[in-house]
C-alpha positions in Angstrom: 8.9 -72.7 -7.6 12.6 -73.6 -7.5 15.2 -70.8 -8.8 15.9 -73.2 -11.7 12.1 -73.5 -12.5 11.8 -69.9 -12.4 14.5 -69.0 -14.9 13.3 -71.7 -17.3 10.1 -69.7 -17.7 12.0 -66.9 -19.0 14.0 -68.8 -21.7 13.3 -69.4 -25.2 15.7 -71.0 -27.8 17.3 -69.1 -31.1 14.6 -71.0 -33.5 11.9 -69.3 -31.6 9.3 -67.3 -33.5 7.6 -64.1 -32.8 4.4 -66.2 -32.1 6.4 -68.1 -29.4 7.9 -65.1 -27.8 4.4 -63.4 -27.6 3.0 -66.4 -26.0 5.9 -66.5 -23.4 5.5 -62.7 -22.5 1.9 -63.2 -22.1 2.4 -66.0 -19.6 4.9 -63.9 -18.0 2.5 -61.1 -17.6 4.9 -58.7 -19.8 8.3 -59.8 -18.3 11.4 -60.2 -20.1 12.3 -63.1 -22.4 16.0 -64.6 -22.6 17.0 -66.1 -25.8 19.7 -68.8 -25.2 21.5 -71.2 -27.5 21.8 -74.8 -27.2 24.3 -74.7 -24.6 22.0 -72.5 -22.6 24.1 -69.3 -22.9 22.4 -65.9 -23.0 22.6 -64.6 -26.8 19.8 -61.8 -26.5 16.8 -60.3 -24.8 13.2 -59.6 -25.7 10.8 -57.3 -24.1 7.2 -56.2 -24.7 8.8 -53.1 -26.4 10.9 -55.3 -28.7 7.6 -57.1 -29.7 5.8 -54.1 -30.5 8.6 -52.6 -32.7 8.8 -55.7 -34.4 5.4 -55.9 -35.4 5.4 -52.2 -36.4 8.4 -53.1 -38.7 6.1 -55.6 -40.2 7.4 -59.0 -38.8 4.9 -61.7 -39.0 4.3 -64.4 -36.5 6.7 -66.5 -38.0 9.7 -64.4 -37.8 12.7 -66.0 -36.0 13.5 -64.2 -32.8 17.2 -63.4 -33.8 15.5 -60.9 -36.2 14.3 -58.5 -33.4 16.0 -59.6 -30.2 18.5 -57.2 -28.4 21.8 -58.6 -28.8 23.5 -55.7 -26.7 22.5 -56.1 -23.3 23.6 -55.3 -19.9 23.9 -58.4 -17.3 24.8 -58.9 -13.8 26.9 -61.8 -12.3 25.2 -64.5 -10.0 28.2 -64.6 -7.8 28.5 -60.9 -7.4 27.1 -58.9 -4.4 23.5 -58.2 -4.5 24.1 -54.4 -4.3 26.7 -54.4 -7.1 23.7 -55.9 -9.3 21.1 -53.6 -7.9 23.4 -50.6 -9.2 23.1 -51.8 -12.7 19.3 -51.2 -12.8 17.5 -48.1 -13.8 14.2 -46.9 -15.4 15.7 -47.8 -18.7 17.2 -51.1 -17.5 14.2 -52.6 -15.6 15.5 -56.3 -15.9 18.8 -57.6 -15.1 19.6 -61.1 -16.2 22.2 -62.6 -13.8 24.7 -65.2 -15.5 26.8 -67.5 -14.1 30.6 -67.8 -15.2 29.6 -69.5 -18.5 27.2 -66.9 -19.3 24.0 -69.0 -18.5 21.1 -67.1 -17.0 20.4 -68.2 -13.4 18.0 -65.4 -12.4 16.6 -62.3 -13.4 16.6 -59.1 -11.2 13.9 -56.9 -11.6 13.9 -53.0 -10.9 10.4 -53.2 -10.1 10.3 -55.9 -7.6 12.6 -53.5 -5.5 10.2 -50.6 -6.0 7.0 -52.0 -5.0 4.2 -49.5 -4.9 1.7 -50.4 -2.2 -2.1 -49.7 -2.5 -2.3 -47.3 0.4 0.1 -45.9 2.9 -0.8 -43.8 6.0 0.7 -40.4 6.3 1.9 -39.9 10.0 4.1 -36.9 9.3 2.2 -34.3 11.4 1.7 -34.3 15.4 1.2 -37.9 15.8 4.5 -38.6 17.5 4.3 -35.5 20.0 0.4 -36.2 20.9 1.2 -40.0 21.5 4.2 -39.2 23.5 2.2 -37.0 25.6 -0.5 -39.6 26.2 2.7 -42.1 27.3 4.3 -39.4 29.5 1.0 -38.6 31.3 0.0 -42.0 31.7 -3.4 -41.3 30.0 -3.3 -44.5 27.6 -6.9 -46.0 28.1 -10.2 -44.6 27.0 -10.2 -42.1 29.7 -7.9 -38.9 28.9 -8.2 -35.5 27.3 -7.5 -36.6 23.6 -10.7 -38.4 23.2 -12.7 -35.3 24.0 -10.2 -33.0 21.7 -10.6 -35.6 18.8 -14.5 -35.6 18.9 -14.8 -31.8 19.1 -12.1 -31.3 16.4 -14.1 -34.0 14.2 -17.5 -32.4 15.1 -16.1 -28.8 13.9 -14.7 -30.2 10.8 -18.2 -31.5 9.8 -19.7 -28.1 10.7 -21.7 -29.2 13.7 -23.7 -32.0 15.4 -22.5 -34.5 17.9 -19.7 -36.9 17.5 -18.7 -39.8 19.7 -15.3 -41.8 19.0 -15.7 -45.4 18.9 -13.5 -48.7 18.6 -14.1 -49.1 14.9 -16.3 -48.1 12.3 -18.2 -51.3 12.4 -18.8 -50.6 16.1 -20.2 -47.2 15.1 -22.5 -48.8 12.6 -23.9 -51.3 15.3 -24.3 -48.7 17.8 -26.5 -47.1 15.5 -28.7 -49.8 14.8 -29.0 -50.8 18.3 -29.8 -47.3 19.5 -32.7 -47.2 17.2 -33.9 -50.6 18.3 -33.4 -52.4 15.2 -33.9 -56.2 16.0 -35.5 -59.5 14.9 -38.2 -59.0 12.5 -37.0 -55.8 11.1 -35.4 -55.3 7.7 -32.4 -53.0 6.7 -31.8 -52.1 3.2 -28.1 -52.4 2.4 -26.4 -51.8 -1.1 -25.1 -55.0 -2.6 -21.8 -53.4 -3.3 -20.1 -52.7 -0.1 -17.8 -54.2 2.6 -19.2 -56.8 4.8 -19.1 -54.8 8.0 -22.3 -52.9 6.7 -24.3 -56.3 6.7 -22.8 -58.0 9.5 -24.0 -55.6 12.0 -27.5 -56.0 10.6 -27.5 -59.7 11.2 -25.8 -59.2 14.6 -28.8 -57.1 15.7 -30.9 -60.2 14.6 -32.5 -58.2 11.6 -32.7 -59.2 8.1 -30.4 -57.3 5.5 -32.0 -56.4 2.2 -29.5 -56.2 -0.8 -30.4 -53.9 -3.5 -28.4 -52.7 -6.8 -26.1 -49.7 -7.0 -26.3 -46.8 -9.7 -24.3 -47.7 -12.9 -22.5 -44.5 -12.7 -21.6 -44.0 -9.2 -21.8 -47.4 -7.8 -23.5 -46.1 -4.9 -27.1 -47.1 -3.6 -29.6 -46.5 -6.3 -32.7 -45.1 -4.9 -35.1 -46.7 -7.4 -33.7 -49.9 -6.0 -34.2 -48.6 -2.3 -38.0 -47.7 -3.2 -38.7 -51.5 -4.8 -37.2 -53.0 -1.5 -39.1 -51.1 1.2 -41.9 -53.3 3.0 -43.7 -52.6 6.1 -40.9 -54.5 8.1 -38.3 -51.9 6.5 -36.9 -50.0 9.7 -33.6 -48.6 8.3 -31.3 -48.0 5.4 -27.6 -48.0 5.2 -26.3 -45.8 2.3 -22.8 -46.4 1.6 -20.7 -43.6 0.2 -18.6 -45.9 -1.6 -14.8 -45.4 -2.5 -15.2 -41.9 -1.5 -18.4 -40.7 -3.9 -21.7 -39.7 -1.7 -24.8 -41.4 -2.6 -27.7 -39.5 -4.1 -29.0 -38.6 -0.6 -32.2 -36.3 -1.5 -34.3 -39.2 -2.8 -33.2 -41.4 -0.2 -34.1 -38.9 2.3 -37.4 -38.5 0.9 -38.2 -42.2 0.7 -37.2 -42.8 4.3 -39.3 -39.7 5.6 -42.2 -41.0 3.6 -42.0 -44.5 4.9 -40.6 -43.6 8.8 -37.1 -45.2 7.8 -34.0 -44.3 9.7 -31.0 -43.4 7.5 -27.7 -44.2 8.7 -24.7 -43.2 6.6 -21.8 -45.4 6.1 -19.0 -42.9 5.7 -16.1 -45.4 6.3 -14.7 -44.6 2.8 -15.7 -41.0 2.6 -14.6 -38.6 5.2 -14.5 -34.9 3.6 -17.0 -36.0 0.7 -19.8 -33.7 0.2 -23.3 -33.8 -1.2 -24.6 -30.5 -2.6 -22.2 -28.7 -0.3 -23.0 -30.7 2.7 -20.4 -33.1 4.1 -21.6 -36.6 4.5 -22.2 -37.9 7.9 -24.8 -35.3 9.3 -27.2 -35.6 6.3 -29.1 -38.7 7.5 -30.0 -39.6 11.2 -26.6 -41.0 12.0 -23.2 -41.1 10.2 -20.4 -43.7 10.9 -16.9 -43.2 10.3 -13.8 -45.6 10.1 -10.2 -44.8 10.9 -8.7 -48.2 9.9 -5.1 -47.6 8.7 -5.9 -47.5 4.8 -8.7 -44.7 5.4 -8.5 -40.9 4.8 -7.3 -40.4 8.5 -6.3 -43.1 10.7 -6.1 -44.1 14.4 -4.9 -47.7 13.4 -8.3 -49.0 14.3 -11.2 -46.9 15.5 -14.4 -45.0 14.4 -16.8 -42.0 15.1 -20.6 -41.9 15.3 -22.0 -38.5 14.5 -25.6 -37.1 14.8 -27.8 -33.9 14.9 -30.1 -35.6 17.5 -28.9 -34.9 21.0 -31.3 -37.8 22.4 -29.9 -40.5 20.1 -26.2 -39.1 20.6 -26.9 -39.8 24.5 -28.1 -43.1 24.0 -25.3 -44.2 21.7 -22.5 -42.8 24.0 -24.4 -44.8 27.0 -24.5 -47.9 24.9 -20.7 -47.3 23.9 -19.7 -47.4 27.4 -21.0 -50.8 28.8 -24.5 -49.0 29.0 -23.7 -47.5 32.4 -25.4 -44.3 33.5 -23.3 -41.4 33.5 -25.0 -40.1 36.9 -24.6 -43.2 38.8 -21.4 -45.4 38.3 -21.8 -49.1 37.9 -25.6 -48.5 37.3 -26.3 -50.2 34.0 -29.4 -48.7 32.1 -28.8 -51.0 28.9 -26.8 -54.2 28.1 -24.2 -52.2 26.8 -20.6 -52.6 24.9 -17.3 -51.7 25.4 -16.9 -49.7 22.0 -14.6 -46.9 23.3 -11.6 -45.5 21.7 -8.4 -45.2 23.5 -6.7 -42.0 24.6 -3.7 -43.2 22.4 -5.7 -43.7 19.3 -7.6 -40.2 19.7 -4.1 -38.7 19.8 -3.4 -40.1 16.4 -6.8 -39.1 15.4 -6.5 -35.6 16.2 -3.0 -35.1 14.6 -4.6 -36.7 11.4 -7.8 -34.5 11.5 -5.4 -31.5 11.6 -4.2 -32.5 8.3 -7.5 -33.3 6.5 -7.5 -30.6 4.1 -3.8 -31.4 2.8 -4.8 -35.1 2.5 -7.9 -34.2 0.6 -6.0 -31.8 -1.7 -3.3 -34.7 -2.4 -6.1 -37.1 -3.3 -7.7 -34.6 -5.7 -4.6 -34.0 -7.4 -3.8 -37.6 -7.7 -7.4 -38.2 -9.1 -7.0 -35.5 -11.6 -4.0 -37.1 -13.0 -5.1 -40.5 -13.0 -8.1 -39.3 -15.1 -6.0 -37.0 -17.5 -3.8 -39.8 -18.4 -6.1 -42.8 -18.4 -8.7 -41.2 -20.6 -6.5 -42.1 -23.4 -6.5 -45.6 -22.6 -9.4 -47.6 -24.4 -11.4 -49.8 -22.3 -11.3 -48.5 -18.9 -14.1 -47.1 -17.0 -13.0 -44.1 -14.8 -14.5 -43.1 -11.6 -17.1 -40.2 -11.9 -17.9 -37.0 -9.9 -21.6 -36.4 -10.1 -22.5 -32.6 -10.3 -24.0 -32.7 -7.1 -21.0 -34.5 -5.3 -17.5 -34.0 -4.0 -15.7 -37.2 -4.4 -12.8 -37.5 -2.2 -11.5 -40.9 -3.9 -10.6 -43.0 -1.1 -9.5 -45.3 -3.8 -9.2 -44.6 -7.4 -11.4 -47.5 -8.8 -11.6 -48.2 -12.4 -13.5 -50.9 -14.3 -12.0 -52.9 -16.9 -14.2 -53.3 -20.1 -13.7 -56.0 -22.8 -12.1 -53.4 -25.3 -9.1 -53.2 -23.1 -8.2 -56.8 -24.5 -8.0 -58.7 -21.2 -9.9 -58.9 -18.0 -9.7 -57.5 -14.8 -7.6 -60.4 -13.3 -5.1 -60.6 -15.9 -4.5 -56.8 -16.0 -3.9 -57.1 -11.9 -1.3 -59.8 -12.8 0.3 -57.7 -15.2 0.4 -54.8 -12.9 1.8 -57.0 -9.9 4.7 -58.0 -12.3 5.5 -54.2 -12.5 5.4 -54.2 -8.7 2.2 -52.3 -8.6 -0.2 -53.5 -5.8 -3.9 -53.3 -6.7 -7.2 -54.6 -5.3 -10.3 -56.1 -6.4 -13.4 -54.1 -5.7 -15.8 -55.7 -3.2 -17.8 -58.7 -3.9 -21.5 -58.6 -4.1 -22.9 -59.5 -0.8 -26.1 -61.3 -1.5 -24.1 -64.4 -3.1 -21.9 -64.7 0.3 -22.7 -67.5 2.5 -22.5 -65.2 5.5 -25.9 -63.4 4.4 -28.1 -66.5 3.5 -30.5 -65.1 5.8 -30.9 -61.9 4.0 -33.1 -61.0 1.1 -32.0 -59.8 -2.3 -33.6 -57.8 -5.0 -31.8 -58.4 -8.6 -28.4 -56.6 -8.6 -27.1 -56.7 -12.1 -24.9 -53.4 -11.9 -23.3 -54.7 -8.7 -22.4 -57.9 -10.0 -21.1 -56.5 -13.4 -18.8 -53.8 -11.5 -17.6 -56.6 -9.1 -16.2 -58.7 -11.7 -14.5 -55.8 -13.6 -13.5 -53.4 -10.6 -9.9 -52.6 -9.8 -8.8 -50.2 -7.2 -5.5 -48.6 -8.2 -2.7 -47.0 -5.7 -4.3 -44.0 -3.7 -3.0 -42.4 -0.6 -2.3 -39.3 1.4 1.6 -39.7 0.6 1.3 -41.0 -2.8 3.6 -38.8 -5.2 2.7 -37.6 -8.7 5.7 -39.5 -9.8 4.1 -42.6 -8.6 0.8 -41.9 -10.1 2.5 -41.6 -13.5 4.3 -44.9 -12.9 1.0 -46.7 -12.6 -0.5 -44.8 -15.5 2.6 -45.7 -17.9 2.1 -49.2 -16.7 -1.6 -49.2 -18.0 -0.7 -47.4 -21.3 2.1 -49.8 -21.8 0.1 -53.1 -21.2 -2.9 -51.5 -23.3 -0.5 -50.8 -26.2 1.3 -54.3 -26.0 -2.3 -56.1 -25.9 -2.9 -54.3 -29.2 0.0 -55.0 -30.8 -0.4 -58.6 -29.5 -3.8 -58.8 -31.2 -2.5 -57.4 -34.4 0.3 -60.2 -34.2 -2.3 -62.8 -33.8 -4.5 -61.4 -36.6 
């Protein structure tokens, strides 16, 4: 869009009505409207707050804009230095019209556009640099080096026991588990319909059939009743996904699995530190698989970990991870394995990160508490839960947008984007995606419903409470404006 076309979207004439202004503000997702005369000279401003106040004062949809526009406003000069114009912005002056020498608007400078709030930022403020520089100075930068073993030991200690083996990603951790248990053609693996595609991809790569089942309406994690309905004589494994940081209800899942001789592979990519009845996820099932991608609770850039209480399966996964080679006889291959190893550089990052895990989780808990306190007051938002048997670590604070909010999820996301707040839709249901036509699916109405309404808000280890307040204030403001707009239309 050209600069001229961009500014034209903001302009209305002096004879415009409240109804016209409301329509323009909606089209701009809550941005500022500029009122100009016939010569294009700026005469006033209207924000969504001005619209609310006009409606509360009894203005009707036919009221002319001159009755409620702000005539005393701050503006910048298009010809001025950018830094000088930026200095005019503040939390009170969020939008600055830039005028030419004749007083005609040529652009709008937005405070929010300069203060974009990302969905997630990694926190690398611990020993990361020291450990990585130690790797570089020692020359141990590949998959052989002391930090891999240190990271694995620290990770196992954090979980409270078991065996841990570092991998190149969370996806390769899942794949190792399936291959180690011999999952292959003719087998079925139960997968929740609402999860990232990697959970199903590894099943397909093994030649097995993913069977998609619905999620629980409160926790949006694998529904044990749906799992029970999906079990057949071909079912060899289930992959419960502890989605968005909330653990699955593992007792009924484990009971079903033991009754039918089904292996349980926990997908813990989003849930490091989450607990089920006081036990950390990852060692409840037969195998646990973690991801350390940059947006996870701890990060190694890329990387993962596979955990188990079974020493025999740990040994097999370790061999498969390293080309299938025998540990006693170099270059002697026991299995057609993989190169799924983590580098010493990545493990150095991981060790520095796991040292800070309790701090990270405390920050996330504070973020979630503040979101919940503020957003409980906003009608039409479905907030994430913490079941009485669970510790939710809130990987991403994900809400559902109900019809009572007054707009759909995608429209809300657009309004937040205008305010420079990054959000993300929740995952698409897997059963309808072209990659999984070889799979089998049971009815998944809960998955489909939440996928259409779910929105993840900024959440991260370095997110400040002030930034949380900014998101909450934006949601409250959007909701309030929407109610006022509804009153104006009525």
